[in-house]
All heavy atoms as a GROMACS GRO file, in nm:
protein
  482
    1MET      N    1  12.031  -7.180   9.606
    1MET     CA    2  12.012  -7.209   9.466
    1MET      C    3  12.148  -7.240   9.403
    1MET      O    4  12.242  -7.166   9.422
    1MET     CB    5  11.946  -7.090   9.397
    1MET     CG    6  11.946  -7.105   9.247
    1MET     SD    7  11.909  -6.956   9.152
    1MET     CE    8  11.746  -6.922   9.198
    2ILE      N    9  12.153  -7.347   9.329
    2ILE     CA   10  12.276  -7.384   9.260
    2ILE      C   11  12.279  -7.311   9.124
    2ILE      O   12  12.180  -7.311   9.049
    2ILE     CB   13  12.287  -7.536   9.236
    2ILE    CG1   14  12.289  -7.607   9.371
    2ILE    CG2   15  12.406  -7.573   9.154
    2ILE    CD1   16  12.410  -7.575   9.456
    3ARG      N   17  12.393  -7.250   9.096
    3ARG     CA   18  12.413  -7.171   8.973
    3ARG      C   19  12.519  -7.237   8.886
    3ARG      O   20  12.600  -7.316   8.935
    3ARG     CB   21  12.460  -7.027   9.008
    3ARG     CG   22  12.382  -6.956   9.119
    3ARG     CD   23  12.243  -6.909   9.081
    3ARG     NE   24  12.239  -6.817   8.973
    3ARG     CZ   25  12.242  -6.684   8.983
    3ARG    NH1   26  12.255  -6.628   9.102
    3ARG    NH2   27  12.231  -6.605   8.881
    4THR      N   28  12.525  -7.198   8.760
    4THR     CA   29  12.629  -7.245   8.668
    4THR      C   30  12.717  -7.128   8.630
    4THR      O   31  12.669  -7.033   8.567
    4THR     CB   32  12.563  -7.306   8.542
    4THR    OG1   33  12.481  -7.416   8.582
    4THR    CG2   34  12.672  -7.361   8.448
    5LEU      N   35  12.844  -7.134   8.671
    5LEU     CA   36  12.940  -7.029   8.647
    5LEU      C   37  13.038  -7.082   8.540
    5LEU      O   38  13.094  -7.189   8.556
    5LEU     CB   39  13.015  -7.004   8.776
    5LEU     CG   40  13.118  -6.891   8.784
    5LEU    CD1   41  13.050  -6.753   8.753
    5LEU    CD2   42  13.185  -6.890   8.917
    6VAL      N   43  13.053  -7.006   8.430
    6VAL     CA   44  13.135  -7.051   8.319
    6VAL      C   45  13.243  -6.945   8.292
    6VAL      O   46  13.211  -6.829   8.267
    6VAL     CB   47  13.056  -7.076   8.192
    6VAL    CG1   48  13.146  -7.119   8.077
    6VAL    CG2   49  12.948  -7.182   8.216
    7PHE      N   50  13.368  -6.990   8.294
    7PHE     CA   51  13.480  -6.905   8.255
    7PHE      C   52  13.521  -6.946   8.117
    7PHE      O   53  13.553  -7.066   8.092
    7PHE     CB   54  13.598  -6.924   8.355
    7PHE     CG   55  13.569  -6.879   8.492
    7PHE    CD1   56  13.516  -6.968   8.587
    7PHE    CD2   57  13.590  -6.749   8.532
    7PHE    CE1   58  13.490  -6.930   8.716
    7PHE    CE2   59  13.562  -6.706   8.660
    7PHE     CZ   60  13.511  -6.797   8.751
    8SER      N   61  13.526  -6.851   8.023
    8SER     CA   62  13.571  -6.877   7.886
    8SER      C   63  13.703  -6.801   7.868
    8SER      O   64  13.705  -6.679   7.858
    8SER     CB   65  13.467  -6.828   7.782
    8SER     OG   66  13.346  -6.897   7.801
    9ASN      N   67  13.812  -6.877   7.864
    9ASN     CA   68  13.946  -6.823   7.864
    9ASN      C   69  14.015  -6.853   7.732
    9ASN      O   70  14.051  -6.969   7.706
    9ASN     CB   71  14.023  -6.881   7.985
    9ASN     CG   72  14.156  -6.809   8.006
    9ASN    OD1   73  14.216  -6.759   7.915
    9ASN    ND2   74  14.198  -6.808   8.132
   10ALA      N   75  14.041  -6.749   7.653
   10ALA     CA   76  14.106  -6.767   7.523
   10ALA      C   77  14.249  -6.813   7.538
   10ALA      O   78  14.309  -6.867   7.442
   10ALA     CB   79  14.102  -6.633   7.444
   11ASP      N   80  14.313  -6.790   7.653
   11ASP     CA   81  14.454  -6.820   7.674
   11ASP      C   82  14.478  -6.949   7.751
   11ASP      O   83  14.594  -6.983   7.784
   11ASP     CB   84  14.522  -6.704   7.752
   11ASP     CG   85  14.515  -6.574   7.677
   11ASP    OD1   86  14.526  -6.578   7.554
   11ASP    OD2   87  14.495  -6.470   7.744
   12ALA      N   88  14.373  -7.029   7.775
   12ALA     CA   89  14.388  -7.150   7.856
   12ALA      C   90  14.341  -7.271   7.778
   12ALA      O   91  14.271  -7.263   7.678
   12ALA     CB   92  14.306  -7.137   7.983
   13THR      N   93  14.381  -7.388   7.831
   13THR     CA   94  14.334  -7.515   7.779
   13THR      C   95  14.286  -7.593   7.901
   13THR      O   96  14.366  -7.615   7.991
   13THR     CB   97  14.444  -7.592   7.706
   13THR    OG1   98  14.491  -7.510   7.599
   13THR    CG2   99  14.392  -7.724   7.652
   14PRO      N  100  14.163  -7.634   7.911
   14PRO     CA  101  14.054  -7.612   7.813
   14PRO      C  102  14.006  -7.464   7.810
   14PRO      O  103  14.031  -7.391   7.906
   14PRO     CB  104  13.944  -7.705   7.862
   14PRO     CG  105  13.968  -7.715   8.010
   14PRO     CD  106  14.117  -7.707   8.027
   15LYS      N  107  13.941  -7.430   7.704
   15LYS     CA  108  13.894  -7.289   7.690
   15LYS      C  109  13.781  -7.255   7.786
   15LYS      O  110  13.772  -7.141   7.831
   15LYS     CB  111  13.845  -7.266   7.545
   15LYS     CG  112  13.952  -7.289   7.440
   15LYS     CD  113  14.052  -7.178   7.437
   15LYS     CE  114  14.154  -7.198   7.328
   15LYS     NZ  115  14.281  -7.148   7.361
   16ASN      N  116  13.696  -7.352   7.814
   16ASN     CA  117  13.582  -7.326   7.904
   16ASN      C  118  13.591  -7.412   8.030
   16ASN      O  119  13.624  -7.528   8.022
   16ASN     CB  120  13.450  -7.356   7.833
   16ASN     CG  121  13.426  -7.265   7.718
   16ASN    OD1  122  13.447  -7.144   7.729
   16ASN    ND2  123  13.380  -7.318   7.604
   17THR      N  124  13.563  -7.347   8.144
   17THR     CA  125  13.558  -7.417   8.270
   17THR      C  126  13.424  -7.388   8.335
   17THR      O  127  13.385  -7.270   8.348
   17THR     CB  128  13.672  -7.366   8.365
   17THR    OG1  129  13.797  -7.392   8.303
   17THR    CG2  130  13.665  -7.438   8.498
   18THR      N  131  13.351  -7.492   8.368
   18THR     CA  132  13.217  -7.479   8.426
   18THR      C  133  13.221  -7.524   8.573
   18THR      O  134  13.277  -7.629   8.605
   18THR     CB  135  13.118  -7.562   8.349
   18THR    OG1  136  13.115  -7.522   8.212
   18THR    CG2  137  12.978  -7.549   8.407
   19ILE      N  138  13.163  -7.441   8.658
   19ILE     CA  139  13.155  -7.470   8.801
   19ILE      C  140  13.011  -7.457   8.845
   19ILE      O  141  12.944  -7.356   8.814
   19ILE     CB  142  13.244  -7.370   8.880
   19ILE    CG1  143  13.388  -7.384   8.836
   19ILE    CG2  144  13.228  -7.392   9.027
   19ILE    CD1  145  13.479  -7.274   8.889
   20ARG      N  146  12.962  -7.554   8.917
   20ARG     CA  147  12.826  -7.550   8.974
   20ARG      C  148  12.845  -7.514   9.120
   20ARG      O  149  12.916  -7.585   9.194
   20ARG     CB  150  12.756  -7.684   8.956
   20ARG     CG  151  12.752  -7.731   8.814
   20ARG     CD  152  12.623  -7.714   8.740
   20ARG     NE  153  12.510  -7.765   8.812
   20ARG     CZ  154  12.391  -7.708   8.807
   20ARG    NH1  155  12.370  -7.604   8.733
   20ARG    NH2  156  12.289  -7.757   8.874
   21CYS      N  157  12.786  -7.404   9.162
   21CYS     CA  158  12.804  -7.356   9.300
   21CYS      C  159  12.682  -7.275   9.344
   21CYS      O  160  12.594  -7.241   9.261
   21CYS     CB  161  12.929  -7.269   9.307
   21CYS     SG  162  12.926  -7.125   9.201
   22ASP      N  163  12.680  -7.239   9.470
   22ASP     CA  164  12.570  -7.154   9.518
   22ASP      C  165  12.608  -7.006   9.492
   22ASP      O  166  12.722  -6.972   9.468
   22ASP     CB  167  12.535  -7.179   9.662
   22ASP     CG  168  12.647  -7.147   9.761
   22ASP    OD1  169  12.754  -7.098   9.717
   22ASP    OD2  170  12.629  -7.172   9.880
   23THR      N  171  12.507  -6.920   9.497
   23THR     CA  172  12.525  -6.779   9.466
   23THR      C  173  12.627  -6.714   9.557
   23THR      O  174  12.709  -6.632   9.511
   23THR     CB  175  12.391  -6.705   9.476
   23THR    OG1  176  12.296  -6.770   9.388
   23THR    CG2  177  12.400  -6.560   9.437
   24ALA      N  178  12.629  -6.746   9.683
   24ALA     CA  179  12.721  -6.685   9.780
   24ALA      C  180  12.863  -6.716   9.747
   24ALA      O  181  12.955  -6.637   9.784
   24ALA     CB  182  12.687  -6.733   9.919
   25SER      N  183  12.894  -6.824   9.677
   25SER     CA  184  13.032  -6.863   9.644
   25SER      C  185  13.087  -6.793   9.519
   25SER      O  186  13.208  -6.788   9.497
   25SER     CB  187  13.041  -7.014   9.623
   25SER     OG  188  13.003  -7.083   9.741
   26VAL      N  189  12.997  -6.738   9.436
   26VAL     CA  190  13.039  -6.685   9.308
   26VAL      C  191  13.148  -6.576   9.320
   26VAL      O  192  13.251  -6.585   9.253
   26VAL     CB  193  12.916  -6.634   9.227
   26VAL    CG1  194  12.959  -6.556   9.105
   26VAL    CG2  195  12.829  -6.752   9.188
   27PRO      N  196  13.134  -6.474   9.405
   27PRO     CA  197  13.236  -6.370   9.411
   27PRO      C  198  13.373  -6.425   9.452
   27PRO      O  199  13.477  -6.384   9.398
   27PRO     CB  200  13.184  -6.271   9.514
   27PRO     CG  201  13.035  -6.288   9.510
   27PRO     CD  202  13.018  -6.436   9.485
   28ASP      N  203  13.378  -6.519   9.548
   28ASP     CA  204  13.505  -6.575   9.592
   28ASP      C  205  13.570  -6.659   9.482
   28ASP      O  206  13.691  -6.652   9.461
   28ASP     CB  207  13.486  -6.660   9.715
   28ASP     CG  208  13.453  -6.578   9.839
   28ASP    OD1  209  13.489  -6.460   9.844
   28ASP    OD2  210  13.392  -6.636   9.931
   29ILE      N  211  13.490  -6.735   9.411
   29ILE     CA  212  13.543  -6.816   9.300
   29ILE      C  213  13.595  -6.725   9.190
   29ILE      O  214  13.705  -6.749   9.134
   29ILE     CB  215  13.436  -6.914   9.246
   29ILE    CG1  216  13.402  -7.018   9.353
   29ILE    CG2  217  13.482  -6.979   9.117
   29ILE    CD1  218  13.278  -7.101   9.322
   30MET      N  219  13.520  -6.618   9.157
   30MET     CA  220  13.569  -6.527   9.058
   30MET      C  221  13.700  -6.458   9.096
   30MET      O  222  13.787  -6.438   9.014
   30MET     CB  223  13.461  -6.424   9.026
   30MET     CG  224  13.342  -6.480   8.949
   30MET     SD  225  13.212  -6.361   8.915
   30MET     CE  226  13.305  -6.242   8.809
   31ALA      N  227  13.712  -6.420   9.222
   31ALA     CA  228  13.836  -6.355   9.272
   31ALA      C  229  13.950  -6.453   9.259
   31ALA      O  230  14.062  -6.415   9.218
   31ALA     CB  231  13.817  -6.309   9.414
   32TRP      N  232  13.931  -6.579   9.298
   32TRP     CA  233  14.038  -6.680   9.286
   32TRP      C  234  14.076  -6.698   9.141
   32TRP      O  235  14.196  -6.698   9.108
   32TRP     CB  236  13.992  -6.813   9.346
   32TRP     CG  237  14.096  -6.917   9.325
   32TRP    CD1  238  14.202  -6.946   9.407
   32TRP    CD2  239  14.107  -7.007   9.214
   32TRP    NE1  240  14.277  -7.046   9.352
   32TRP    CE2  241  14.221  -7.085   9.235
   32TRP    CE3  242  14.033  -7.027   9.099
   32TRP    CZ2  243  14.263  -7.182   9.144
   32TRP    CZ3  244  14.073  -7.124   9.011
   32TRP    CH2  245  14.187  -7.200   9.033
   33TYR      N  246  13.978  -6.713   9.054
   33TYR     CA  247  14.008  -6.736   8.912
   33TYR      C  248  14.086  -6.614   8.855
   33TYR      O  249  14.181  -6.630   8.780
   33TYR     CB  250  13.881  -6.757   8.832
   33TYR     CG  251  13.907  -6.810   8.693
   33TYR    CD1  252  13.911  -6.944   8.664
   33TYR    CD2  253  13.924  -6.721   8.587
   33TYR    CE1  254  13.937  -6.993   8.536
   33TYR    CE2  255  13.951  -6.766   8.458
   33TYR     CZ  256  13.956  -6.901   8.432
   33TYR     OH  257  13.981  -6.946   8.307
   34GLY      N  258  14.042  -6.496   8.892
   34GLY     CA  259  14.110  -6.374   8.845
   34GLY      C  260  14.253  -6.366   8.889
   34GLY      O  261  14.341  -6.322   8.813
   35ALA      N  262  14.282  -6.409   9.010
   35ALA     CA  263  14.421  -6.411   9.061
   35ALA      C  264  14.502  -6.520   8.991
   35ALA      O  265  14.616  -6.499   8.951
   35ALA     CB  266  14.420  -6.434   9.210
   36TYR      N  267  14.442  -6.638   8.974
   36TYR     CA  268  14.513  -6.749   8.914
   36TYR      C  269  14.540  -6.729   8.765
   36TYR      O  270  14.642  -6.770   8.716
   36TYR     CB  271  14.430  -6.879   8.937
   36TYR     CG  272  14.504  -7.005   8.894
   36TYR    CD1  273  14.600  -7.059   8.978
   36TYR    CD2  274  14.476  -7.067   8.774
   36TYR    CE1  275  14.667  -7.175   8.944
   36TYR    CE2  276  14.540  -7.182   8.738
   36TYR     CZ  277  14.638  -7.237   8.821
   36TYR     OH  278  14.706  -7.350   8.785
   37CYS      N  279  14.448  -6.663   8.699
   37CYS     CA  280  14.460  -6.642   8.552
   37CYS      C  281  14.487  -6.496   8.520
   37CYS      O  282  14.445  -6.446   8.416
   37CYS     CB  283  14.332  -6.691   8.485
   37CYS     SG  284  14.307  -6.868   8.499
   38ALA      N  285  14.556  -6.427   8.608
   38ALA     CA  286  14.587  -6.285   8.585
   38ALA      C  287  14.656  -6.267   8.452
   38ALA      O  288  14.750  -6.341   8.416
   38ALA     CB  289  14.676  -6.232   8.698
   39GLY      N  290  14.612  -6.171   8.376
   39GLY     CA  291  14.670  -6.140   8.244
   39GLY      C  292  14.603  -6.218   8.129
   39GLY      O  293  14.625  -6.181   8.013
   40ASP      N  294  14.526  -6.319   8.160
   40ASP     CA  295  14.455  -6.394   8.053
   40ASP      C  296  14.335  -6.315   8.003
   40ASP      O  297  14.280  -6.232   8.075
   40ASP     CB  298  14.406  -6.527   8.107
   40ASP     CG  299  14.516  -6.630   8.122
   40ASP    OD1  300  14.634  -6.595   8.104
   40ASP    OD2  301  14.483  -6.748   8.158
   41ARG      N  302  14.295  -6.348   7.880
   41ARG     CA  303  14.175  -6.285   7.822
   41ARG      C  304  14.060  -6.382   7.847
   41ARG      O  305  14.057  -6.490   7.788
   41ARG     CB  306  14.194  -6.262   7.672
   41ARG     CG  307  14.307  -6.165   7.640
   41ARG     CD  308  14.340  -6.169   7.493
   41ARG     NE  309  14.395  -6.301   7.460
   41ARG     CZ  310  14.374  -6.363   7.346
   41ARG    NH1  311  14.302  -6.313   7.251
   41ARG    NH2  312  14.431  -6.484   7.324
   42TYR      N  313  13.967  -6.343   7.935
   42TYR     CA  314  13.855  -6.434   7.964
   42TYR      C  315  13.727  -6.357   7.992
   42TYR      O  316  13.732  -6.238   8.024
   42TYR     CB  317  13.889  -6.529   8.081
   42TYR     CG  318  13.899  -6.464   8.215
   42TYR    CD1  319  13.788  -6.454   8.300
   42TYR    CD2  320  14.020  -6.412   8.263
   42TYR    CE1  321  13.796  -6.397   8.426
   42TYR    CE2  322  14.028  -6.357   8.388
   42TYR     CZ  323  13.917  -6.348   8.468
   42TYR     OH  324  13.927  -6.289   8.592
   43THR      N  325  13.618  -6.427   7.980
   43THR     CA  326  13.488  -6.373   8.014
   43THR      C  327  13.422  -6.467   8.112
   43THR      O  328  13.463  -6.584   8.129
   43THR     CB  329  13.395  -6.357   7.892
   43THR    OG1  330  13.376  -6.487   7.832
   43THR    CG2  331  13.454  -6.260   7.792
   44VAL      N  332  13.319  -6.417   8.183
   44VAL     CA  333  13.248  -6.495   8.282
   44VAL      C  334  13.099  -6.488   8.254
   44VAL      O  335  13.045  -6.379   8.226
   44VAL     CB  336  13.275  -6.442   8.426
   44VAL    CG1  337  13.204  -6.526   8.531
   44VAL    CG2  338  13.427  -6.438   8.454
   45ALA      N  339  13.033  -6.600   8.264
   45ALA     CA  340  12.888  -6.607   8.250
   45ALA      C  341  12.830  -6.679   8.370
   45ALA      O  342  12.888  -6.778   8.419
   45ALA     CB  343  12.845  -6.673   8.122
   46LEU      N  344  12.716  -6.632   8.419
   46LEU     CA  345  12.647  -6.696   8.530
   46LEU      C  346  12.506  -6.729   8.480
   46LEU      O  347  12.431  -6.637   8.439
   46LEU     CB  348  12.641  -6.601   8.652
   46LEU     CG  349  12.574  -6.653   8.776
   46LEU    CD1  350  12.646  -6.778   8.827
   46LEU    CD2  351  12.567  -6.547   8.884
   47ASP      N  352  12.476  -6.859   8.476
   47ASP     CA  353  12.348  -6.906   8.421
   47ASP      C  354  12.323  -6.849   8.284
   47ASP      O  355  12.212  -6.808   8.247
   47ASP     CB  356  12.232  -6.870   8.514
   47ASP     CG  357  12.242  -6.944   8.648
   47ASP    OD1  358  12.302  -7.052   8.653
   47ASP    OD2  359  12.190  -6.893   8.746
   48GLY      N  360  12.428  -6.842   8.200
   48GLY     CA  361  12.416  -6.800   8.062
   48GLY      C  362  12.415  -6.648   8.040
   48GLY      O  363  12.409  -6.603   7.925
   49ARG      N  364  12.428  -6.570   8.146
   49ARG     CA  365  12.430  -6.424   8.133
   49ARG      C  366  12.568  -6.373   8.169
   49ARG      O  367  12.628  -6.412   8.270
   49ARG     CB  368  12.324  -6.363   8.224
   49ARG     CG  369  12.183  -6.409   8.184
   49ARG     CD  370  12.078  -6.346   8.267
   49ARG     NE  371  12.079  -6.201   8.248
   49ARG     CZ  372  12.023  -6.115   8.331
   49ARG    NH1  373  11.961  -6.159   8.440
   49ARG    NH2  374  12.029  -5.987   8.308
   50ASN      N  375  12.623  -6.282   8.085
   50ASN     CA  376  12.756  -6.226   8.111
   50ASN      C  377  12.762  -6.154   8.244
   50ASN      O  378  12.665  -6.083   8.282
   50ASN     CB  379  12.796  -6.132   7.998
   50ASN     CG  380  12.826  -6.206   7.870
   50ASN    OD1  381  12.858  -6.323   7.872
   50ASN    ND2  382  12.819  -6.138   7.758
   51VAL      N  383  12.877  -6.163   8.309
   51VAL     CA  384  12.904  -6.094   8.436
   51VAL      C  385  13.016  -5.995   8.406
   51VAL      O  386  13.120  -6.030   8.357
   51VAL     CB  387  12.947  -6.193   8.546
   51VAL    CG1  388  12.979  -6.119   8.673
   51VAL    CG2  389  12.840  -6.299   8.569
   52ARG      N  390  12.992  -5.870   8.442
   52ARG     CA  391  13.100  -5.770   8.432
   52ARG      C  392  13.203  -5.796   8.537
   52ARG      O  393  13.170  -5.826   8.651
   52ARG     CB  394  13.043  -5.627   8.442
   52ARG     CG  395  12.960  -5.586   8.326
   52ARG     CD  396  12.911  -5.443   8.333
   52ARG     NE  397  13.009  -5.354   8.395
   52ARG     CZ  398  12.981  -5.248   8.466
   52ARG    NH1  399  12.856  -5.216   8.492
   52ARG    NH2  400  13.074  -5.172   8.517
   53ILE      N  401  13.332  -5.783   8.499
   53ILE     CA  402  13.440  -5.806   8.594
   53ILE      C  403  13.536  -5.685   8.599
   53ILE      O  404  13.548  -5.613   8.500
   53ILE     CB  405  13.520  -5.935   8.557
   53ILE    CG1  406  13.578  -5.927   8.418
   53ILE    CG2  407  13.434  -6.058   8.572
   53ILE    CD1  408  13.668  -6.042   8.379
   54ASP      N  409  13.595  -5.666   8.716
   54ASP     CA  410  13.691  -5.560   8.728
   54ASP      C  411  13.832  -5.609   8.696
   54ASP      O  412  13.848  -5.724   8.651
   54ASP     CB  413  13.685  -5.498   8.871
   54ASP     CG  414  13.731  -5.589   8.982
   54ASP    OD1  415  13.790  -5.696   8.956
   54ASP    OD2  416  13.707  -5.555   9.100
   55GLY      N  417  13.933  -5.530   8.716
   55GLY     CA  418  14.069  -5.563   8.682
   55GLY      C  419  14.125  -5.680   8.761
   55GLY      O  420  14.226  -5.742   8.722
   56ASN      N  421  14.060  -5.716   8.871
   56ASN     CA  422  14.103  -5.828   8.954
   56ASN      C  423  14.022  -5.953   8.925
   56ASN      O  424  14.042  -6.056   8.992
   56ASN     CB  425  14.096  -5.793   9.102
   56ASN     CG  426  14.192  -5.684   9.139
   56ASN    OD1  427  14.307  -5.680   9.091
   56ASN    ND2  428  14.148  -5.592   9.224
   57GLY      N  429  13.925  -5.943   8.834
   57GLY     CA  430  13.842  -6.059   8.803
   57GLY      C  431  13.722  -6.074   8.894
   57GLY      O  432  13.648  -6.172   8.888
   58GLU      N  433  13.697  -5.973   8.978
   58GLU     CA  434  13.582  -5.978   9.067
   58GLU      C  435  13.460  -5.916   9.000
   58GLU      O  436  13.473  -5.831   8.914
   58GLU     CB  437  13.613  -5.906   9.197
   58GLU     CG  438  13.728  -5.972   9.272
   58GLU     CD  439  13.761  -5.906   9.404
   58GLU    OE1  440  13.665  -5.873   9.477
   58GLU    OE2  441  13.880  -5.890   9.434
   59PRO      N  442  13.340  -5.958   9.040
   59PRO     CA  443  13.219  -5.907   8.975
   59PRO      C  444  13.198  -5.757   9.005
   59PRO      O  445  13.228  -5.711   9.115
   59PRO     CB  446  13.106  -5.992   9.036
   59PRO     CG  447  13.160  -6.046   9.160
   59PRO     CD  448  13.306  -6.057   9.145
   60VAL      N  449  13.145  -5.688   8.905
   60VAL     CA  450  13.113  -5.547   8.921
   60VAL      C  451  12.962  -5.536   8.926
   60VAL      O  452  12.890  -5.584   8.839
   60VAL     CB  453  13.165  -5.464   8.802
   60VAL    CG1  454  13.120  -5.319   8.810
   60VAL    CG2  455  13.317  -5.472   8.794
   61GLY      N  456  12.909  -5.477   9.032
   61GLY     CA  457  12.765  -5.463   9.048
   61GLY      C  458  12.698  -5.590   9.093
   61GLY      O  459  12.765  -5.683   9.139
   62ASP      N  460  12.568  -5.595   9.075
   62ASP     CA  461  12.490  -5.712   9.117
   62ASP      C  462  12.510  -5.825   9.020
   62ASP      O  463  12.524  -5.807   8.900
   62ASP     CB  464  12.343  -5.676   9.127
   62ASP     CG  465  12.312  -5.575   9.237
   62ASP    OD1  466  12.390  -5.572   9.336
   62ASP    OD2  467  12.216  -5.499   9.223
   63LEU      N  468  12.504  -5.947   9.072
   63LEU     CA  469  12.509  -6.067   8.985
   63LEU      C  470  12.376  -6.083   8.915
   63LEU      O  471  12.271  -6.053   8.972
   63LEU     CB  472  12.539  -6.189   9.071
   63LEU     CG  473  12.676  -6.194   9.139
   63LEU    CD1  474  12.684  -6.312   9.232
   63LEU    CD2  475  12.788  -6.202   9.032
   64PRO      N  476  12.383  -6.134   8.791
   64PRO     CA  477  12.257  -6.156   8.718
   64PRO      C  478  12.176  -6.268   8.782
   64PRO      O  479  12.222  -6.352   8.851
   64PRO     CB  480  12.303  -6.198   8.578
   64PRO     CG  481  12.448  -6.225   8.584
   64PRO     CD  482  12.496  -6.167   8.714
   0.00000   0.00000   0.00000
């Protein structure tokens, strides 16, 4: 299933980055984004639902 992953980063330009990917790729993409944008203020949504993230930008718990 293809999902829509959106990063909303107050410290970046552009503010929103949208990625279409499969569910299995979401944790790896989130980990990469968290490492690349370490220290930035950002949120993550998957198919329009917020995803809780840890200090490294990886998902906490089950994906929505």
